[in-house]
MARTORTOR-280998 format. One record per residue: z, x, y of N, C-alpha, C in turn. Coordinates in steps of 0.02 Angstrom, whole numbers, padded with zeros to 5 digits. Layout:
<rs>
R      n_Z      n_X      n_Y     ca_Z     ca_X     ca_Y      c_Z      c_X      c_Y
R        Z        X        Y        Z        X        Y        Z        X        Y
...
</rs>
This chain:
<rs>
R      n_Z      n_X      n_Y     ca_Z     ca_X     ca_Y      c_Z      c_X      c_Y
R   -00009    00035   -00069    00000    00003   -00004    00001    00043    00056
R   -00043    00016    00116   -00045    00050    00178   -00003    00013    00232
R    00032    00040    00281    00056    00002    00335    00050    00038    00394
R    00041    00003    00450    00027    00023    00520    00103    00007    00543
R    00128    00049    00592    00188    00035    00622    00185    00048    00698
R    00192    00000    00738    00188    00020    00814    00258    00018    00821
R    00274    00081    00873    00342    00090    00896    00366    00140    00841
R    00329    00165    00801    00374    00191    00742    00392    00260    00766
R    00392    00282    00815    00423    00339    00845    00496    00321    00876
R    00497    00263    00876    00565    00233    00918    00628    00231    00876
R    00689    00199    00902    00748    00185    00867    00734    00151    00800
R    00724    00079    00811    00691    00034    00744    00644    00060    00705
R    00598    00085    00748    00533    00099    00704    00528    00160    00664
R    00579    00204    00683    00589    00264    00648    00609    00250    00579
R    00670    00219    00580    00706    00193    00520    00655    00149    00476
R    00620    00110    00504    00563    00075    00480    00517    00116    00433
R    00490    00158    00465    00441    00221    00433    00486    00252    00385
R    00542    00264    00386    00575    00305    00334    00576    00260    00250
R    00596    00188    00290    00604    00155    00232    00533    00128    00192
R    00485    00129    00223    00419    00121    00207    00401    00177    00160
R    00415    00237    00179    00394    00297    00136    00433    00299    00075
R    00498    00280    00084    00536    00264    00023    00507    00218   -00029
R    00481    00170   -00005    00439    00113   -00047    00390    00145   -00066
R    00349    00199   -00054    00292    00228   -00077    00234    00202   -00037
R    00243    00166    00025    00189    00161    00068    00169    00221    00105
R    00086    00222    00109    00061    00254    00160    00073    00232    00235
R    00094    00272    00273    00106    00257    00338    00059    00273    00402
R    00051    00238    00439    00009    00264    00497    00045    00229    00558
R    00056    00276    00612    00101    00246    00663    00047    00255    00734
R    00053    00210    00771    00014    00211    00834    00056    00231    00890
R    00044    00278    00926    00076    00311    00960    00044    00326    01036
R    00074    00332    01091    00037    00354    01139    00040    00421    01160
R    00009    00459    01210    00005    00524    01226    00071    00550    01240
R    00112    00501    01281    00176    00531    01305    00229    00511    01254
R    00213    00486    01196    00278    00459    01154    00323    00521    01114
R    00385    00523    01122    00438    00566    01093    00434    00547    01026
R    00412    00612    00976    00391    00608    00921    00449    00632    00864
R    00501    00639    00911    00554    00693    00881    00581    00662    00803
R    00591    00589    00799    00610    00565    00742    00565    00559    00686
R    00497    00576    00703    00449    00555    00647    00400    00636    00635
R    00413    00680    00674    00364    00739    00668    00356    00764    00609
R    00421    00763    00571    00414    00803    00493    00398    00762    00444
R    00376    00694    00470    00369    00648    00403    00306    00642    00395
R    00280    00626    00333    00217    00623    00307    00166    00569    00333
R    00170    00553    00394    00142    00490    00423    00070    00516    00459
R    00025    00463    00465   -00025    00470    00495   -00023    00454    00574
R   -00040    00493    00615   -00030    00472    00686   -00097    00447    00719
R   -00111    00398    00752   -00154    00361    00787   -00137    00357    00863
R   -00174    00388    00899   -00159    00383    00977   -00190    00320    01008
R   -00153    00286    01043   -00174    00209    01067   -00120    00182    01106
R   -00135    00127    01128   -00090    00076    01158   -00103    00008    01150
R   -00052   -00028    01142   -00064   -00099    01129   -00089   -00127    01194
R   -00084   -00112    01254   -00107   -00138    01308   -00182   -00119    01319
R   -00218   -00083    01269   -00277   -00056    01284   -00315   -00081    01216
R   -00350   -00128    01204   -00382   -00157    01142   -00436   -00112    01106
R   -00458   -00072    01168   -00519   -00024    01134   -00487    00014    01099
R   -00422    00045    01095   -00388    00091    01065   -00363    00070    01002
R   -00367    00012    00983   -00329   -00002    00926   -00369   -00025    00853
R   -00441   -00030    00857   -00481   -00052    00788   -00456    00005    00745
R   -00473    00075    00757   -00448    00124    00694   -00391    00122    00677
R   -00333    00095    00724   -00268    00093    00692   -00258    00036    00642
R   -00286   -00013    00646   -00277   -00081    00600   -00319   -00074    00539
R   -00376   -00039    00551   -00427   -00049    00490   -00387   -00018    00427
R   -00409   -00057    00368   -00384   -00034    00306   -00308   -00031    00284
R   -00271   -00062    00345   -00185   -00081    00309   -00190   -00125    00281
R   -00133   -00137    00240   -00111   -00210    00217   -00062   -00235    00260
R   -00025   -00201    00282    00038   -00228    00333    00035   -00201    00398
R    00051   -00245    00449    00064   -00220    00517    00132   -00241    00531
R    00166   -00190    00560    00239   -00208    00582    00240   -00189    00651
R    00242   -00238    00694    00229   -00226    00763    00307   -00216    00799
R    00327   -00160    00809    00388   -00164    00826    00398   -00142    00910
R    00333   -00095    00927    00336   -00092    01001    00349   -00138    01051
R    00380   -00121    01095    00385   -00176    01155    00418   -00144    01213
R    00429   -00184    01271    00464   -00146    01324    00519   -00198    01331
R    00578   -00156    01332    00653   -00180    01351    00668   -00183    01416
R    00640   -00130    01454    00652   -00119    01520    00589   -00115    01554
R    00592   -00150    01615    00537   -00158    01657    00546   -00157    01734
R    00515   -00138    01772    00523   -00143    01847    00502   -00208    01877
R    00451   -00240    01836    00416   -00307    01863    00415   -00349    01806
R    00391   -00423    01823    00392   -00469    01764    00324   -00447    01736
R    00265   -00429    01778    00201   -00405    01736    00216   -00359    01682
R    00250   -00299    01702    00260   -00249    01643    00291   -00285    01577
R    00335   -00321    01583    00361   -00351    01516    00300   -00393    01490
R    00272   -00432    01525    00212   -00479    01491    00158   -00444    01477
R    00144   -00392    01502    00065   -00356    01490    00088   -00310    01424
R    00151   -00293    01407    00167   -00270    01348    00182   -00313    01295
R    00244   -00343    01315    00263   -00384    01252    00227   -00454    01233
R    00187   -00480    01276    00153   -00535    01271    00078   -00508    01249
R    00038   -00486    01302   -00030   -00479    01302   -00047   -00419    01255
R    00004   -00363    01255   -00006   -00310    01201   -00004   -00333    01124
R    00046   -00379    01121    00047   -00419    01050   -00012   -00461    01040
R   -00047   -00487    01090   -00095   -00530    01071   -00170   -00492    01066
R   -00157   -00438    01094   -00212   -00382    01084   -00220   -00367    01009
R   -00147   -00347    00989   -00155   -00325    00925   -00170   -00365    00880
R   -00144   -00428    00882   -00179   -00486    00827   -00241   -00499    00833
R   -00276   -00502    00896   -00348   -00500    00902   -00386   -00459    00860
R   -00373   -00397    00879   -00405   -00339    00843   -00392   -00340    00772
R   -00339   -00355    00752   -00314   -00356    00673   -00361   -00411    00643
R   -00362   -00468    00667   -00412   -00520    00630   -00479   -00508    00638
R   -00505   -00462    00680   -00580   -00441    00696   -00596   -00385    00641
R   -00549   -00334    00641   -00563   -00276    00600   -00529   -00272    00540
R   -00485   -00315    00518   -00440   -00310    00450   -00436   -00390    00431
R   -00477   -00417    00420   -00475   -00488    00385   -00433   -00507    00322
R   -00419   -00449    00286   -00386   -00456    00235   -00307   -00425    00229
R   -00283   -00437    00292   -00208   -00412    00313   -00166   -00450    00263
R   -00118   -00427    00238   -00077   -00471    00194   -00017   -00486    00243
R    00008   -00453    00294    00057   -00478    00337    00055   -00444    00403
R    00075   -00487    00452    00083   -00464    00515    00165   -00480    00540
R    00196   -00436    00547    00263   -00440    00571    00273   -00419    00624
R    00302   -00483    00677    00323   -00460    00754    00384   -00473    00760
R    00416   -00405    00784    00485   -00410    00809    00486   -00442    00876
R    00523   -00481    00879    00538   -00535    00943    00597   -00511    00960
R    00643   -00560    00986    00720   -00544    00992    00757   -00616    01007
R    00823   -00605    00999    00874   -00669    01005    00859   -00688    01082
R    00828   -00647    01132    00819   -00660    01197    00767   -00713    01200
R    00715   -00721    01165    00668   -00772    01153    00699   -00843    01152
R    00755   -00845    01116    00796   -00909    01106    00832   -00934    01162
R    00882   -00875    01195    00910   -00891    01248    00983   -00898    01229
R    01024   -00887    01280    01094   -00890    01260    01114   -00972    01252
R    01170   -00960    01216    01206   -01029    01207    01282   -01033    01256
R    01317   -01075    01233    01388   -01077    01242    01433   -01098    01209
R    01493   -01064    01190    01540   -01087    01128    01514   -01045    01083
R    01538   -01069    01013    01523   -01033    00950    01483   -01063    00906
R    01442   -01111    00928    01397   -01154    00879    01331   -01108    00876
R    01323   -01084    00809    01257   -01044    00808    01204   -01073    00806
R    01149   -01051    00842    01087   -01073    00861    01045   -01061    00788
R    01006   -01086    00771    00962   -01075    00713    00893   -01058    00728
R    00849   -01041    00684    00773   -01038    00717    00740   -01098    00743
R    00764   -01157    00724    00737   -01208    00758    00762   -01234    00816
R    00814   -01202    00838    00842   -01223    00905    00791   -01217    00966
R    00790   -01269    01015    00738   -01254    01069    00753   -01190    01097
R    00712   -01152    01127    00703   -01095    01160    00719   -01099    01226
R    00749   -01085    01266    00774   -01065    01337    00784   -00997    01358
R    00736   -00955    01363    00757   -00893    01381    00765   -00873    01458
R    00818   -00840    01475    00835   -00833    01532    00816   -00756    01576
R    00776   -00711    01543    00758   -00646    01581    00675   -00650    01568
R    00652   -00607    01604    00571   -00579    01596    00573   -00551    01521
R    00612   -00525    01507    00611   -00494    01424    00601   -00556    01376
R    00657   -00601    01384    00648   -00652    01328    00595   -00703    01337
R    00580   -00708    01407    00515   -00751    01407    00460   -00714    01391
R    00444   -00649    01399    00383   -00627    01368    00385   -00632    01299
R    00438   -00616    01260    00435   -00627    01184    00435   -00693    01162
R    00453   -00740    01197    00448   -00808    01164    00365   -00825    01177
R    00348   -00823    01247    00275   -00821    01265    00227   -00792    01209
R    00248   -00731    01183    00211   -00696    01137    00208   -00739    01059
R    00271   -00760    01057    00288   -00794    00990    00234   -00868    00995
R    00237   -00897    01035    00209   -00972    01046    00120   -00952    01045
R    00109   -00893    01088    00026   -00899    01085    00008   -00859    01022
R    00053   -00815    00990    00027   -00794    00913    00012   -00845    00865
R    00052   -00908    00871    00037   -00957    00833   -00016   -01004    00855
R   -00023   -01005    00923   -00081   -01060    00943   -00137   -01024    00933
R   -00145   -00957    00955   -00204   -00935    00952   -00239   -00905    00897
R   -00184   -00885    00836   -00210   -00866    00783   -00181   -00897    00716
R   -00204   -00967    00701   -00167   -01001    00658   -00161   -00972    00588
R   -00234   -00928    00570   -00234   -00901    00504   -00205   -00825    00493
R   -00170   -00811    00554   -00144   -00746    00542   -00077   -00750    00496
R   -00068   -00701    00448   -00009   -00700    00406    00050   -00671    00438
R    00086   -00714    00485    00127   -00696    00527    00206   -00705    00502
R    00258   -00669    00520    00311   -00684    00508    00350   -00644    00577
R    00390   -00678    00605    00425   -00658    00657    00502   -00646    00657
R    00528   -00595    00674    00586   -00576    00670    00622   -00575    00734
R    00679   -00610    00746    00717   -00609    00802    00796   -00577    00798
R    00804   -00506    00810    00859   -00472    00803    00902   -00494    00868
R    00976   -00491    00852    01017   -00487    00910    01023   -00414    00940
R    01083   -00404    00962    01113   -00338    00975    01095   -00290    00919
R    01046   -00239    00916    01050   -00190    00870    01080   -00118    00893
R    01114   -00081    00838    01154   -00037    00852    01144    00012    00790
R    01157    00088    00807    01155    00139    00759    01138    00196    00782
R    01119    00246    00736    01097    00313    00757    01029    00320    00795
R    01015    00367    00838    00950    00370    00876    00958    00318    00931
R    00985    00276    00947    00984    00214    01000    01030    00253    01058
R    00993    00244    01116    01023    00277    01178    01035    00219    01219
R    01008    00149    01203    01033    00096    01245    01094    00072    01242
R    01135    00093    01170    01200    00064    01171    01243    00116    01186
R    01225    00179    01204    01260    00236    01193    01315    00222    01263
R    01299    00183    01305    01347    00180    01358    01421    00151    01337
R    01415    00095    01296    01471    00071    01256    01503    00112    01213
R    01482    00160    01183    01513    00212    01141    01558    00258    01190
R    01524    00272    01242    01554    00313    01301    01623    00284    01330
R    01611    00224    01335    01662    00167    01369    01719    00175    01308
R    01698    00175    01250    01749    00167    01176    01785    00233    01182
R    01743    00281    01182    01781    00352    01192    01822    00368    01243
R    01824    00329    01312    01862    00331    01352    01924    00278    01352
R    01906    00243    01306    01961    00189    01296    01963    00126    01345
R    01905    00120    01388    01915    00081    01434    01854    00036    01445
R    01852   -00029    01455    01789   -00072    01443    01788   -00121    01511
R    01736   -00108    01562    01732   -00168    01592    01705   -00240    01573
R    01724   -00280    01585    01716   -00355    01555    01681   -00403    01611
R    01610   -00413    01612    01594   -00450    01666    01600   -00536    01645
R    01592   -00576    01701    01616   -00634    01679    01554   -00677    01640
R    01563   -00727    01608    01623   -00758    01587    01666   -00710    01538
R    01733   -00724    01538    01777   -00676    01494    01788   -00682    01433
R    01761   -00749    01407    01765   -00763    01335    01689   -00783    01334
R    01677   -00723    01283    01602   -00711    01259    01594   -00690    01193
R    01535   -00708    01164    01521   -00692    01095    01459   -00669    01073
R    01456   -00620    01030    01388   -00584    01024    01384   -00577    00932
R    01315   -00587    00924    01295   -00572    00843    01262   -00503    00850
R    01269   -00463    00799    01245   -00387    00804    01224   -00372    00739
R    01181   -00322    00738    01162   -00297    00661    01146   -00222    00670
R    01158   -00178    00622    01159   -00115    00615    01091   -00101    00586
R    01058   -00056    00623    00990   -00043    00619    00959   -00035    00558
R    01000    00000    00499    00978    00004    00438    00970   -00070    00392
R    01018   -00104    00424    01007   -00181    00392    00958   -00213    00421
R    00945   -00218    00476    00885   -00248    00523    00821   -00218    00481
R    00800   -00158    00463    00738   -00132    00443    00748   -00168    00365
R    00794   -00163    00330    00792   -00195    00262    00774   -00268    00266
R    00806   -00306    00320    00774   -00371    00336    00704   -00382    00346
R    00673   -00343    00389    00613   -00341    00398    00565   -00325    00343
R    00581   -00276    00303    00543   -00263    00247    00545   -00304    00206
R    00610   -00345    00185    00610   -00391    00150    00576   -00455    00152
R    00568   -00474    00220    00540   -00533    00254    00455   -00522    00235
R    00435   -00457    00250    00367   -00431    00240    00343   -00450    00166
R    00388   -00450    00116    00357   -00445    00053    00367   -00510    00017
R    00410   -00559    00058    00422   -00623    00026    00353   -00668    00051
R    00330   -00705   -00001    00275   -00742    00022    00300   -00811    00059
R    00357   -00823    00042    00392   -00884    00079    00402   -00870    00152
R    00396   -00811    00177    00415   -00801    00228    00362   -00799    00283
R    00306   -00802    00245    00236   -00810    00290    00245   -00873    00331
R    00229   -00863    00410    00223   -00921    00451    00293   -00942    00471
R    00347   -00901    00470    00406   -00913    00486    00443   -00876    00526
R    00501   -00897    00560    00540   -00847    00610    00617   -00847    00576
R    00636   -00779    00580    00696   -00777    00559    00743   -00725    00607
R    00805   -00742    00602    00861   -00703    00638    00879   -00659    00579
R    00902   -00594    00591    00931   -00549    00550    00981   -00517    00593
R    01040   -00545    00557    01113   -00524    00593    01163   -00519    00541
R    01220   -00496    00557    01285   -00500    00518    01316   -00572    00514
R    01330   -00601    00462    01337   -00669    00457    01406   -00686    00504
R    01441   -00635    00529    01505   -00647    00572    01474   -00635    00642
R    01495   -00662    00685    01490   -00650    00768    01565   -00623    00790
R    01556   -00586    00853    01615   -00550    00878    01634   -00566    00944
R    01685   -00582    00972    01707   -00586    01045    01698   -00507    01065
R    01680   -00505    01144    01680   -00445    01169    01744   -00397    01147
R    01794   -00428    01152    01851   -00377    01139    01862   -00360    01067
R    01847   -00403    01022    01848   -00375    00957    01797   -00324    00941
R    01736   -00346    00964    01681   -00287    00965    01706   -00219    00988
R    01742   -00226    01043    01757   -00170    01080    01800   -00126    01035
R    01849   -00173    01001    01894   -00137    00954    01872   -00100    00907
R    01810   -00127    00872    01776   -00095    00825    01757   -00034    00850
R    01712   -00028    00906    01690    00028    00944    01731    00081    00951
R    01793    00058    00958    01847    00102    00989    01884    00135    00927
R    01895    00109    00868    01919    00139    00813    01904    00202    00788
R    01829    00222    00790    01830    00287    00769    01850    00341    00805
R    01877    00326    00885    01914    00369    00924    01973    00360    00922
R    02001    00320    00863    02078    00311    00865    02109    00295    00930
R    02076    00241    00965    02101    00215    01029    02106    00147    01036
R    02156    00115    01063    02155    00047    01076    02127    00035    01142
R    02074    00000    01145    02037   -00018    01217    02075   -00053    01265
R    02071   -00044    01323    02095   -00076    01386    02029   -00099    01414
R    02041   -00162    01453    01979   -00204    01480    01999   -00214    01551
R    01958   -00205    01595    01946   -00224    01666    01900   -00272    01660
R    01920   -00329    01706    01874   -00377    01710    01843   -00382    01776
R    01779   -00379    01764    01737   -00376    01828    01719   -00435    01865
R    01734   -00443    01929    01719   -00512    01961    01636   -00522    01962
R    01624   -00583    01980    01547   -00596    01976    01526   -00551    02040
R    01547   -00554    02088    01523   -00520    02152    01505   -00439    02121
R    01555   -00416    02089    01544   -00346    02067    01483   -00330    02017
R    01477   -00377    01978    01404   -00378    01927    01357   -00390    01981
R    01339   -00428    02026    01290   -00439    02085    01274   -00374    02120
R    01338   -00348    02134    01328   -00278    02178    01300   -00233    02133
R    01323   -00225    02082    01288   -00166    02036    01223   -00183    02016
R    01200   -00250    02004    01142   -00260    02014    01086   -00256    02048
R    01114   -00267    02119    01082   -00245    02177    01066   -00170    02183
R    01117   -00126    02161    01099   -00053    02158    01044   -00044    02121
R    01043   -00085    02053    00992   -00065    02010    00936   -00083    02038
R    00928   -00142    02070    00864   -00152    02115    00839   -00096    02156
R    00882   -00065    02193    00876   -00018    02234    00858    00030    02213
R    00880    00055    02143    00856    00116    02120    00784    00114    02096
R    00775    00055    02073    00704    00041    02043    00657    00041    02098
R    00667    00017    02163    00629    00022    02215    00621    00091    02246
R    00673    00144    02243    00670    00203    02274    00626    00248    02226
R    00647    00233    02162    00624    00299    02109    00559    00268    02064
R    00556    00202    02069    00492    00159    02035    00503    00191    01961
R    00574    00196    01945    00603    00203    01875    00632    00138    01843
R    00631    00127    01783    00660    00070    01749    00739    00084    01746
R    00784    00036    01744    00850    00035    01724    00870   -00037    01692
R    00930   -00038    01661    00940   -00087    01622    00974   -00148    01666
R    01012   -00137    01712    01038   -00177    01763    01009   -00193    01820
R    00981   -00243    01832    00952   -00273    01887    00973   -00347    01902
R    00956   -00374    01953    00975   -00446    01968    00929   -00494    01916
R    00874   -00471    01893    00847   -00512    01849    00877   -00501    01790
R    00922   -00455    01763    00962   -00465    01704    01022   -00500    01707
R    01048   -00503    01758    01109   -00547    01768    01117   -00612    01735
R    01074   -00652    01734    01079   -00714    01677    01100   -00693    01608
R    01054   -00639    01582    01063   -00611    01519    01145   -00588    01517
R    01165   -00548    01556    01225   -00508    01556    01283   -00559    01567
R    01279   -00612    01597    01329   -00660    01608    01331   -00727    01566
R    01290   -00722    01514    01282   -00786    01470    01343   -00772    01426
R    01366   -00840    01409    01449   -00835    01364    01434   -00811    01292
R    01370   -00837    01268    01367   -00831    01203    01290   -00807    01183
R    01289   -00748    01147    01224   -00719    01121    01230   -00718    01038
R    01246   -00767    01001    01245   -00779    00938    01190   -00812    00891
R    01195   -00805    00826    01131   -00846    00795    01165   -00841    00726
R    01120   -00887    00689    01139   -00890    00605    01080   -00867    00576
R    01094   -00826    00533    01052   -00783    00491    01049   -00818    00409
R    01065   -00878    00405    01080   -00906    00339    00987   -00929    00313
R    00949   -00939    00345    00876   -00954    00335    00847   -00892    00298
R    00871   -00826    00319    00845   -00769    00286    00876   -00775    00206
R    00934   -00794    00204    00974   -00790    00144    00941   -00848    00099
R    00922   -00911    00132    00900   -00948    00092    00824   -00941    00061
R    00786   -00911    00098    00717   -00891    00091    00713   -00838    00045
R    00740   -00790    00054    00733   -00729    00009    00789   -00679    00002
R    00848   -00730   -00001    00915   -00689   -00025    00935   -00626    00011
R    00915   -00627    00082    00932   -00576    00124    01004   -00569    00148
R    01045   -00529    00136    01104   -00522    00176    01127   -00447    00190
R    01156   -00441    00276    01165   -00369    00275    01213   -00345    00239
R    01224   -00275    00239    01264   -00239    00181    01307   -00190    00229
R    01298   -00185    00284    01352   -00130    00322    01397   -00177    00373
R    01463   -00169    00351    01512   -00204    00381    01504   -00165    00459
R    01525   -00209    00508    01530   -00168    00581    01571   -00116    00580
R    01629   -00114    00548    01676   -00048    00564    01643    00008    00535
R    01605   -00003    00465    01569    00060    00438    01509    00073    00481
R    01476    00032    00509    01413    00046    00559    01432    00092    00617
R    01489    00075    00653    01520    00110    00698    01535    00174    00688
R    01574    00178    00621    01601    00250    00598    01528    00293    00604
R    01483    00274    00564    01412    00309    00545    01381    00330    00615
R    01382    00264    00662    01354    00277    00726    01390    00343    00769
R    01445    00336    00766    01501    00390    00816    01481    00452    00777
R    01490    00465    00711    01480    00527    00683    01414    00553    00703
R    01364    00513    00700    01291    00537    00720    01294    00554    00792
R    01312    00524    00837    01318    00536    00903    01350    00601    00915
R    01411    00615    00887    01447    00668    00904    01412    00732    00874
R    01374    00732    00812    01335    00780    00780    01279    00795    00838
R    01254    00750    00860    01198    00771    00906    01224    00777    00976
R    01275    00782    00995    01312    00791    01052    01290    00751    01112
R    01290    00675    01095    01280    00626    01142    01366    00611    01164
R    01399    00628    01123    01478    00608    01146    01514    00677    01145
</rs>
């Protein structure tokens, strides 16, 4: 079997590449000229230079593969157009070229996000059938891509995966929380009662792979997450345990979050660089509940995560220390 992985050099994608190689796949990775290849440079993969936003660079990448795992996407952006050109139009480009140049494709896996569903309130877990109401440019771009894939390419052998928070080795976006844990001090934005679903990167990759091999998963959407969800405080305690610290919490007022977000806007305006906290991200940050039910994955193909949060945190902290991030 042969697979194309977009974003294969990144956090989630590099673990997926390793999984596919273990399953005796021939793996092809679509990379840009500027991609950081440190996680896959020593792996036996075929590298194709291209960009999902440039359709003319994609035919050679999709030809002859049995599976396409579309992991690439923009999680930070200075404009709404940046998110939509990559997460939405780029995804549609890949699907269109796939149908034209690879009509015998077995599966097209699109990694979306819980952000496409949007936040909820309280502890009632949304399912894949819960109506979507994304609150950020990122979530809206993922949801739009989901809708247009199904509308424009009804014969595409599509499976959509919506992960919640993903953590683990190689991830720099979650690093700030481990730095807080090391200090034993966490700022908490309002509302102060908040809940999250989470998944360890290796569990997510197992879920993506298992879904791609399950015939029943064709044409469906799945959350892949730990069965438990966590309050902010309980998650912070798990984060702090490897450092043998009891976390302290500083409750940031609403105006404090807005002020920091405005500083983020100013940083983007001055530097033209991307950052995680801007005023456009405030609705996501201040939502009270980002949780989901992964029961459908269990019902359809008997998938369940294997790594408890405590173990995943220990493994991640060990990796971060070994690589001098902490």
